[in-house]
C-alpha positions as CSV (number, residue, x, y, z in Angstrom):
1,X,-0.2,-0.1,0.0
2,X,1.4,3.9,-0.8
3,X,-1.0,5.8,1.3
4,X,-3.7,6.1,4.1
5,X,-7.5,6.4,3.7
6,X,-7.4,9.9,4.0
7,X,-4.1,10.8,2.1
8,X,-3.8,11.7,-1.9
9,X,-1.2,9.6,-4.2
10,X,1.8,11.6,-5.1
11,X,3.8,11.2,-8.0
12,X,6.8,10.8,-5.6
13,X,4.6,8.2,-3.9
14,X,4.0,6.3,-6.9
15,X,7.7,6.3,-7.9
16,X,9.1,5.1,-4.4
17,X,6.5,2.5,-3.9
18,X,7.9,-0.6,-2.1
19,X,6.9,-3.6,-4.2
20,X,8.8,-5.9,-2.9
21,X,8.7,-5.4,0.4
22,X,4.6,-5.9,-0.4
23,X,5.3,-9.6,-2.1
24,X,7.3,-10.2,1.2
25,X,4.1,-9.2,3.5
26,X,1.8,-10.9,1.2
27,X,4.1,-13.8,1.2
28,X,4.3,-13.5,5.1
29,X,0.6,-13.5,5.5
30,X,-0.3,-16.4,2.8
31,X,2.4,-19.3,4.4
32,X,1.2,-18.0,8.2
33,X,-2.3,-18.3,7.7
34,X,-2.5,-21.8,5.9
35,X,0.0,-23.0,8.8
36,X,-2.6,-21.5,11.2
37,X,-5.4,-23.4,9.3
38,X,-3.1,-26.4,9.6
39,X,-3.3,-26.0,13.5
40,X,-6.7,-25.5,14.0
41,X,-7.3,-28.3,11.8
42,X,-5.3,-30.8,14.0
43,X,-7.1,-28.9,17.4
44,X,-10.4,-30.4,15.9
45,X,-8.7,-34.0,15.5
46,X,-7.3,-34.2,19.0
47,X,-10.2,-33.0,21.0
48,X,-12.4,-35.6,19.5
49,X,-13.5,-37.1,23.3
50,X,-15.7,-39.8,21.4
51,X,-16.8,-42.2,24.1
52,X,-13.8,-41.8,26.7
53,X,-15.3,-38.8,28.5
54,X,-18.9,-37.5,28.4
55,X,-21.6,-35.3,30.4
56,X,-21.8,-31.7,30.6
57,X,-18.4,-30.9,31.2
58,X,-17.5,-32.6,28.0
59,X,-20.1,-30.6,26.1
60,X,-18.8,-27.3,27.7
61,X,-15.4,-28.1,27.3
62,X,-15.9,-29.8,23.1
63,X,-17.9,-26.6,22.7
64,X,-15.2,-24.2,23.9
65,X,-12.3,-26.3,22.2
66,X,-14.3,-26.0,19.1
67,X,-15.1,-22.2,18.7
68,X,-10.9,-21.3,19.9
69,X,-10.2,-24.3,16.8
70,X,-12.6,-22.4,14.5
71,X,-11.4,-18.8,15.7
72,X,-7.9,-20.0,15.0
73,X,-9.2,-21.1,11.8
74,X,-10.8,-18.2,10.7
75,X,-7.8,-16.3,11.7
76,X,-5.6,-18.3,9.6
77,X,-8.0,-18.1,6.1
78,X,-8.4,-14.1,6.8
79,X,-4.5,-14.4,7.3
80,X,-4.3,-16.3,3.9
81,X,-6.6,-13.8,2.4
82,X,-5.0,-10.7,3.1
83,X,-1.8,-12.2,1.6
84,X,-3.4,-13.0,-1.8
85,X,-5.0,-9.3,-1.4
86,X,-1.8,-7.8,-0.9
87,X,-0.1,-10.4,-3.6
88,X,-2.6,-9.0,-6.1
89,X,-2.1,-5.6,-5.3
90,X,1.8,-5.8,-5.8
91,X,0.3,-7.7,-8.9
92,X,-1.3,-4.2,-10.4
93,X,1.0,-1.8,-8.3
94,X,4.2,-3.0,-10.1
95,X,3.6,-2.1,-13.6
96,X,1.6,0.9,-12.3
97,X,5.7,2.1,-11.0
98,X,7.1,1.3,-13.6
99,X,5.0,3.6,-15.8
100,X,5.2,6.2,-13.9
101,X,8.7,6.4,-13.6
102,X,9.4,6.3,-17.5
103,X,7.0,9.0,-17.9
104,X,8.9,11.4,-15.0
105,X,11.7,10.6,-16.8
106,X,10.8,11.1,-20.2
107,X,8.9,14.4,-19.0
108,X,12.3,15.5,-17.3
109,X,14.8,14.1,-20.1
110,X,12.7,16.8,-22.5
111,X,13.2,20.1,-19.4
112,X,9.6,19.5,-18.5
113,X,8.3,20.1,-15.1
114,X,6.2,17.5,-13.3
115,X,4.1,18.8,-10.4
116,X,2.9,15.8,-7.6
117,X,-0.3,15.4,-8.7
118,X,0.5,14.2,-12.1
119,X,0.7,17.7,-14.3
120,X,3.4,17.9,-17.0
121,X,4.2,21.7,-17.9
122,X,6.2,22.1,-21.1
123,X,8.2,25.2,-19.2
124,X,9.6,27.1,-21.7
125,X,9.7,24.9,-24.7
126,X,5.7,26.0,-25.2
127,X,7.6,29.4,-26.2
128,X,10.4,28.0,-28.5
129,X,8.8,28.2,-32.3
130,X,8.6,25.2,-34.0
131,X,8.5,23.2,-31.2
132,X,6.5,24.8,-28.6
133,X,3.1,22.9,-29.7
134,X,4.4,19.6,-29.8
135,X,5.7,20.4,-26.8
136,X,2.4,21.1,-25.0
137,X,0.8,18.0,-26.8
138,X,3.2,16.1,-25.5
139,X,3.3,17.4,-22.0
140,X,-1.0,16.7,-22.0
141,X,-0.5,12.8,-23.3
142,X,2.3,12.6,-20.0
143,X,0.2,14.6,-17.5
144,X,-3.0,12.0,-18.7
145,X,-0.6,9.0,-18.4
146,X,0.3,10.0,-14.9
147,X,-2.8,11.2,-13.5
148,X,-4.5,7.9,-14.9
149,X,-1.7,6.1,-12.8
150,X,-2.5,8.0,-9.8
151,X,-6.2,7.4,-10.4
152,X,-5.6,3.6,-10.2
153,X,-2.9,3.6,-7.4
154,X,-5.8,5.2,-5.2
155,X,-8.7,3.2,-6.6
156,X,-6.5,0.1,-5.8
157,X,-5.3,1.7,-2.1
158,X,-9.1,2.3,-1.3
159,X,-10.2,-0.7,-2.4
160,X,-7.5,-2.9,-0.6
161,X,-7.5,-1.3,2.3
162,X,-11.7,-1.2,2.5
163,X,-11.1,-5.1,1.9
164,X,-8.6,-5.8,4.4
165,X,-10.0,-3.7,7.3
166,X,-13.2,-5.8,6.5
167,X,-11.4,-8.8,6.9
168,X,-9.5,-7.8,10.0
169,X,-12.7,-6.5,11.7
170,X,-14.1,-10.0,11.6
171,X,-11.1,-11.5,13.7
172,X,-12.4,-11.7,17.3
173,X,-9.8,-11.6,19.5
174,X,-9.3,-13.9,22.4
175,X,-11.5,-13.2,25.0
176,X,-9.1,-11.4,28.3
177,X,-11.2,-12.4,31.3
178,X,-10.7,-16.2,30.9
179,X,-7.2,-17.7,32.5
180,X,-5.5,-19.8,30.3
181,X,-6.6,-23.3,30.7
182,X,-9.9,-22.2,31.6
183,X,-13.3,-23.1,30.2
184,X,-15.6,-20.8,29.6
185,X,-18.5,-20.6,32.2
186,X,-16.9,-23.8,34.5
187,X,-14.2,-23.3,36.2
188,X,-14.2,-20.0,38.3
189,X,-16.3,-22.0,41.0
190,X,-14.3,-22.9,43.8
191,X,-16.3,-23.9,46.2
192,X,-19.6,-23.8,48.3
193,X,-18.8,-20.6,49.2
194,X,-19.0,-19.2,45.6
195,X,-22.1,-20.7,44.9
196,X,-24.8,-18.3,44.5
197,X,-28.7,-19.4,45.7
198,X,-30.8,-21.1,43.4
199,X,-34.4,-20.9,42.7
200,X,-36.4,-22.7,40.4
201,X,-39.9,-22.0,39.7
202,X,-42.2,-24.4,37.6
203,X,-44.8,-22.6,35.3
204,X,-47.6,-24.4,32.8
205,X,-44.9,-24.6,30.0
206,X,-41.7,-24.9,31.6
207,X,-39.4,-23.8,34.7
208,X,-37.6,-20.4,36.0
209,X,-34.4,-21.3,37.6
210,X,-32.8,-17.9,39.3
211,X,-28.9,-18.2,40.0
212,X,-28.3,-15.3,42.5
213,X,-30.3,-12.6,44.6
214,X,-32.5,-10.9,42.0
215,X,-33.7,-8.3,44.7
216,X,-29.5,-7.5,45.9
217,X,-28.0,-7.9,42.1
218,X,-26.6,-4.9,40.0
219,X,-27.7,-6.4,37.1
220,X,-30.1,-9.4,36.1
221,X,-30.1,-11.4,32.9
222,X,-32.5,-13.6,31.4
223,X,-32.1,-16.2,28.9
224,X,-34.4,-17.3,26.9
225,X,-33.6,-20.8,24.4
226,X,-35.0,-21.8,21.5
227,X,-35.9,-25.0,19.7
228,X,-35.6,-28.2,21.8
229,X,-35.3,-26.4,25.1
230,X,-38.0,-27.6,26.7
231,X,-36.5,-30.8,26.6
232,X,-34.5,-32.2,30.0
233,X,-31.1,-32.4,28.2
234,X,-31.5,-28.4,27.1
235,X,-33.2,-27.2,31.0
236,X,-30.0,-29.2,32.3
237,X,-27.3,-27.2,30.2
238,X,-29.7,-24.0,31.0
239,X,-29.0,-24.0,34.6
240,X,-25.6,-25.1,34.3
241,X,-25.0,-22.0,32.7
242,X,-27.1,-20.1,34.6
243,X,-24.8,-21.1,37.6
244,X,-21.4,-20.8,36.0
245,X,-22.4,-17.4,34.6
246,X,-23.3,-15.9,38.2
247,X,-20.2,-18.0,39.5
248,X,-17.9,-16.6,37.0
249,X,-20.0,-13.1,37.8
250,X,-19.2,-13.1,41.3
251,X,-15.6,-14.9,40.8
252,X,-14.9,-11.0,38.8
253,X,-16.6,-9.1,41.3
254,X,-19.8,-8.4,40.2
255,X,-23.4,-8.9,41.7
256,X,-25.1,-10.7,39.1
257,X,-28.3,-13.0,39.0
258,X,-29.0,-15.3,36.6
259,X,-32.3,-17.0,35.0
260,X,-32.5,-19.1,32.7
261,X,-36.1,-18.2,31.4
262,X,-38.7,-21.8,29.8
263,X,-41.6,-20.3,30.3
264,X,-43.3,-20.6,26.9
265,X,-44.0,-24.0,24.6
266,X,-40.7,-23.8,22.7
267,X,-40.4,-25.6,19.3
268,X,-39.9,-28.7,19.3
269,X,-37.6,-29.2,16.1
270,X,-36.8,-27.2,13.0
271,X,-40.1,-27.7,11.0
272,X,-42.2,-26.5,14.4
273,X,-39.8,-23.8,14.4
274,X,-41.4,-21.7,11.0
275,X,-44.3,-21.1,13.2
276,X,-44.0,-17.4,14.6
277,X,-46.9,-18.5,17.0
278,X,-45.1,-19.9,20.0
279,X,-43.0,-16.8,19.7
280,X,-46.4,-14.7,20.0
281,X,-47.8,-16.5,23.1
282,X,-44.1,-17.1,24.8
283,X,-43.5,-12.9,24.3
284,X,-46.6,-12.3,26.5
285,X,-45.0,-14.4,29.0
286,X,-41.6,-12.6,29.3
287,X,-43.0,-9.1,29.0
288,X,-44.6,-10.1,32.4
289,X,-41.4,-11.6,33.9
290,X,-39.6,-9.5,32.8
291,X,-42.2,-6.6,34.4
292,X,-41.9,-8.6,37.7
293,X,-37.6,-8.2,37.6
294,X,-38.3,-4.5,37.4
295,X,-40.4,-4.3,40.2
296,X,-38.6,-6.2,42.3
297,X,-35.1,-4.6,41.7
298,X,-35.9,-1.2,40.0
299,X,-32.0,0.0,40.5
300,X,-30.8,-3.1,38.2
301,X,-29.5,-3.7,34.9
302,X,-31.9,-5.8,33.0
303,X,-30.5,-8.3,30.2
304,X,-32.3,-10.3,27.8
305,X,-30.5,-12.7,25.8
306,X,-32.5,-14.6,23.1
307,X,-30.4,-17.6,21.8
308,X,-31.9,-18.4,18.5
309,X,-35.3,-18.8,18.4
310,X,-35.7,-17.2,21.9
311,X,-34.4,-13.9,19.6
312,X,-38.0,-14.1,17.8
313,X,-39.5,-14.4,21.7
314,X,-37.8,-11.5,22.6
315,X,-38.2,-9.8,19.3
316,X,-42.0,-10.3,19.5
317,X,-41.5,-9.4,23.4
318,X,-40.2,-5.9,22.1
319,X,-42.8,-5.2,19.3
320,X,-43.6,-1.6,18.1
321,X,-47.1,-0.7,19.6
322,X,-46.8,-3.0,22.2
323,X,-46.5,-2.2,25.9
324,X,-42.8,-3.1,25.4
325,X,-40.2,-5.1,26.8
326,X,-38.4,-4.6,30.4
327,X,-35.0,-3.8,29.2
328,X,-31.9,-2.1,29.3
329,X,-29.6,-4.7,27.0
330,X,-30.8,-7.4,24.6
331,X,-28.8,-9.7,23.2
332,X,-29.4,-12.0,19.9
333,X,-27.4,-15.2,19.9
334,X,-27.9,-16.8,16.4
335,X,-30.6,-15.0,15.6
336,X,-32.4,-16.9,13.0
337,X,-34.3,-13.2,12.6
338,X,-36.4,-10.7,13.8
339,X,-39.8,-9.1,12.9
340,X,-38.3,-5.1,13.2
341,X,-36.7,-3.5,10.5
342,X,-34.0,-1.3,12.8
343,X,-33.3,-1.6,16.6
344,X,-35.2,1.3,17.4
345,X,-37.9,-0.4,16.3
346,X,-37.8,-2.4,19.7
347,X,-39.8,-1.3,22.2
348,X,-37.3,-1.4,25.0
349,X,-38.7,0.1,28.5
350,X,-35.2,0.9,30.0
351,X,-33.7,3.2,32.6
352,X,-31.7,4.9,30.3
353,X,-34.4,5.6,27.6
354,X,-33.8,3.6,24.6
355,X,-32.1,0.2,25.6
356,X,-28.8,-0.9,23.4
357,X,-29.6,-3.6,21.3
358,X,-26.6,-5.9,20.5
359,X,-26.2,-9.1,18.4
360,X,-23.4,-12.0,18.6
361,X,-22.5,-14.4,16.0
362,X,-20.3,-17.7,16.2
363,X,-18.6,-18.2,12.9
364,X,-19.5,-21.2,11.3
365,X,-23.5,-21.5,12.6
366,X,-25.5,-22.2,9.6
367,X,-28.4,-20.4,11.0
368,X,-27.6,-17.2,9.2
369,X,-28.4,-19.5,6.0
370,X,-32.3,-18.4,7.2
371,X,-31.9,-14.7,7.2
372,X,-31.3,-11.9,5.2
373,X,-30.6,-8.6,5.7
374,X,-33.6,-8.1,3.9
375,X,-36.1,-10.3,5.2
376,X,-36.0,-14.0,6.2
377,X,-38.6,-16.9,7.8
378,X,-38.3,-14.5,10.9
379,X,-37.6,-11.3,9.3
380,X,-34.4,-9.8,8.7
381,X,-30.5,-10.4,10.0
382,X,-30.3,-8.3,13.5
383,X,-26.5,-8.5,12.9
384,X,-27.4,-6.8,8.7
385,X,-25.3,-2.9,9.6
386,X,-28.2,-1.0,9.0
387,X,-30.5,-2.8,11.6
388,X,-28.6,-1.3,14.8
389,X,-25.5,1.4,15.3
390,X,-23.2,-0.9,16.0
391,X,-23.6,-3.7,13.9
392,X,-20.4,-2.9,11.6
393,X,-20.1,-2.0,8.0
394,X,-21.6,-3.8,4.8
395,X,-18.1,-5.2,3.5
396,X,-17.4,-6.5,7.4
397,X,-20.8,-8.1,7.2
398,X,-20.5,-9.7,4.0
399,X,-17.0,-11.2,4.7
400,X,-18.7,-12.6,8.0
401,X,-21.0,-15.0,5.7
402,X,-17.6,-15.9,3.7
403,X,-16.3,-16.9,6.8
404,X,-19.2,-18.9,7.6
405,X,-19.1,-20.6,4.1
406,X,-15.7,-21.6,4.9
407,X,-16.1,-23.1,8.4
408,X,-19.0,-24.9,7.2
409,X,-16.8,-26.5,4.4
410,X,-14.3,-27.1,6.6
411,X,-17.0,-29.6,8.1
412,X,-18.3,-27.5,11.0
413,X,-21.6,-28.2,12.1
414,X,-22.5,-27.9,15.9
415,X,-21.3,-24.2,15.6
416,X,-25.1,-23.5,16.5
417,X,-25.0,-25.2,19.8
418,X,-21.8,-23.2,21.5
419,X,-22.8,-20.3,22.0
420,X,-23.5,-20.7,26.1
421,X,-19.9,-22.1,26.1
422,X,-18.2,-20.1,23.3
423,X,-15.2,-18.1,24.3
424,X,-16.6,-15.5,21.7
425,X,-19.7,-14.4,23.7
426,X,-20.0,-13.0,26.2
427,X,-23.2,-11.6,28.3
428,X,-21.1,-9.4,30.9
429,X,-19.8,-5.8,30.4
């Protein structure tokens, strides 16, 4: 690259462009990226426990390992792609630099002046009878060549810079609050003294498990799960996640209560999840649940996490024109779509005015195939850049979809199940 996104490409900058260094960097990015992806594949293979280790801990460790391998793999693929982009950039920049050097040499050899914006002036030659007109015509030709080269280099810089910025922005950094060797959401529980109180209330559709003291908490997190979440295995997983999340928060000095909310009849399978009816029925119950939380603790920050079809429930509960959902923050995990065009269309009854809406998508999650930036079975993708102000750029969004397809081609099929144990997802600020 020869300039920043905000600067103008000049003749001297193009003449001195370090094409060879760019090729070396491109080769380094490509080789290291390929090596990183191979390491990711080896990590996945080594982490297949099989029948040797099973149960909740194995499930959490498996998802955390897969998520880490996916992060490694996407970082490798992104690095390789950046290398290929840089190499293509060098392929175009090299001949362009040669043209500029040759043109500048011709101009100065003919005693013409060359300005940094590419203009060539015949100067005093234009005043010499017999050659003045020819000199001016030559200066015009050389000017067009230089300015064409500068424009090409500028466009090349802009396109390459935008693409590399989009690719770099989708690589999730490692979580800083998870220690080496820890399994997120499981390893911070050090003894009975760290275990918060647990309360279970059975509703007609399923239990509501609360971990921690709602009345005394600074924050209350409610998890609304999706397809299949009414079965026994799912109840066990969400309760374990609630316990681990509350314990992890306490270990980091946070006073958080966590609710695994199963107060609606969740669809039992994917065909059943096409229907909007369960979400509409669940929305009423969720609104009442959150209203009661606000009454019990008016000062607490209320966060609602909609996981998979649960995000459809949350979207229905906060539907525009309804009484609204008592929430200061809403997070959509692996959403198949939301029946709202923009985040501000969601009626969130927040202490600070309109609540914050955040979308989180684990790379490789095939649920994104069910929705688009414009429409889907359950509405538009809340990750699309025009949904919420913090959604990122269209180029980053497009690259994210490419990464999903890449990981699917690598054999990733379980990313959608990993949100509760993924190092990339954090429900606490």
